[in-house]
Phi, psi and omega in degrees: 000110179293132175273124180274321184204157174227132176202143178048037179078010179251152174243138175254120183232156172237132177270126178301142178058031177280166185283165174276156004282166182300132183205166173232156175251134176248120189235136174157166175053036177078010181223173175213141176228148179241129181244124171283140188270330177053029180284144348267015188286337183189186182284161173298152183226134177293122180263317181201157180214146180226121172083356176262143173270156181294000000 
């Protein structure tokens, strides 16, 4: 899984050959969130989260 970016103790990753729609996983601090990218039509949107508090 290639890491695209690291910030505030979090990693932004893309899994090779992952399913559509285009999305990224944000992993760290005991949690994971998935953001759909909606490129180029609109901004990223939180799809699901596990282990992160709001």
